[in-house]
N, C-alpha and C positions, 0 to 999 in steps of 0.2 A: 752406367758411367755417362757423365755429361760432357758435351763438347765445350771446351773453354776457349775464349778468344785469345789469339796470339798476336803479337805485334810489339810495339815499343815498350809496353808494360812488361812483356814477357822476356825482354832481352836481358842477358846476364849482367850487363853494365848499367841497366836502368836503376834509378833510385828506388829504394824499398820504402814502403809505407811505415809510418811510426808504429802502427799497430796493425798486424795482419790477423784477419778473422777467417776461419774456415769452419765448415759444417758438413755433416753427412746425416742422412736420416734413412729410416727403413719403415715402409708402410706395412710390411708383413707383421711386424711386432704388434700393430694395432689389432690384428686378427687374433693373435695369441692373448692379448689383454682382454678381448671380448670373451674368450673361453674362460679366463680367470674370473671375469665378472659373472658369467653364467654359473660357475661353480659356487661362487659366493652367494648368488641369489638362491641356488638350490639349498644351501645350508640354512639360509634365513627362512625359506619356505618350509623346510623340515621342522625348524624350531617353532614356527608360528602355527602351522596347520598340519599337525602330525596325527595319524591314526594308528600308530604302531602299537600292536598288542603284545609284542614280545618283551616289553620291559623298558625301563628308563635308561639303563646303561647302554644298550645298543643304539638307542635314539641319540643320547648325548654324544657317543663316539661318532656317529654319522654327522651330526650337526657340527661338532668341533672339527672333524676331519674336512668336511666340505668348506667351511669358513676359512680354516687355516690354509688349505690348498688354494682356494680362490684368492686370498690375500697374497700369498707367496707368488703365484703366477701373475696376478694383476700388477703388483708393484715391481716384481722382478723384470717384467717385460717393459713396463712404462719407464723404468730407469734407463733402458737402452734403446728407446725409440729414436733418439738422435744424440749426436755428440757435437760439441762446439769446442773449437781450438782457437786460442788467442796467443799470438807471439808478440811480445813487446821488447823493449830494450834490455830488460832484466831476466825475463823468464818465458817459458811456454806453459800455458795452463790448459788443461783438458777438463771439460765439464760434461757430464752425462745426464740425459733426461731433462725433464721440465724443472726439476728442483736443483739441478746442477750437482747431483750426487750420484755416484762417487765423483770426487774431484781430485785431480793430481796437478801439482805445481812443481815444475822442474826448472831450477835456475839455469840460465844459459851457460854459466860457468861449469855446470856438471855435464854438459853435452859436448862430446868430442867430435861428433859428426852426424850428418843427416843424409838419408838416401831416399830416393823415390822407389816405391814398390808398385809396379803397374797392376798387379793382381793379388789382392789379399782376399782370402775366402774364409768363411766361418769354419769350413771343414779343416783347414790347416790348423786352426786354433781350438777345435773341439766345440764350436758353437758360437753364438752371439754373446756379447757381454764383456765383462772385464776378465781377461783370461791370463793364465800363467802356465807356461810349459817349460820344464827345465832346460831342454835343448834349444828353445827359441826365445825365451824371455817373457815379457809381459805385453799384453795388447788390449786395446779397446776396439772391438769389432762390432759395428752396428749394421754392416751390409757388406756385400762382396764388391770389389772394385779397387780403385787406386788407394794407396795409403802412404803414410809417412813413417819411416823407420829411423829412430834416434839411437845413436850409439852413445852410451853413457860412460862417464869416467870410471865407474866401478866395474866395467866390463859387461854389463847387461845391455839389453836392447829393449826399446819400448816402441811398439807399433800402434798406429792409430789410423783407422779408415776415415779419410776426410776428402771432400771434393777439392779439386785443384791442389793436390798434394805437391805437384812440381813447384808451384809458386811458394809454398811453405818451405820447401827444401832450399830454394834460392834465397829466401829471406833469412832463414836460420844460418845458412853458410855465409851470407854477407855479414850478419851480426857476429859470427864467430871470427871471421877475418878481421873485422873492425876491432874486436876485443883482444885479438892476439897481439902480444908485444912485438914491436918492430925489431929489426936486426940491431945488434949491439954495435956501437961505433967507437 
């Protein structure tokens, strides 16, 4: 977890930026991606330079298995190396990985509240990635540490691990207050 500057910008009554950007990353995922690339390379090596004498079927299964497992691990981990969160006047957008996929866009009108979670861990959610647990809701977990928990209008929650999640909570709460109808006169 990083230390974030506090001061005038962090005050509850400070003006919020037009667009808030947050990000979190995980360097351990690169190690897993390297393992996926190695498995892919093994599959290619088997296909190109194979001296298997036991027949073509076992060779084909080994090649296809290594290549498929390598691609699955490689792209599955690279999709969750980092997460980027953007909050503007209309919605909150979450983009994962270098290609921005998977992506989720939640209109602020569908958010009923936002809370700061000081400690979100992959263990709570069953690992890294885009997760769903019936008793907890949905989450994008790319590392352990602080996170943002959104309460949605349909009763579900959506958790995102993101640096400086407290600032995101302040911005979202400010936008929700500004969008709320005033008292009837």
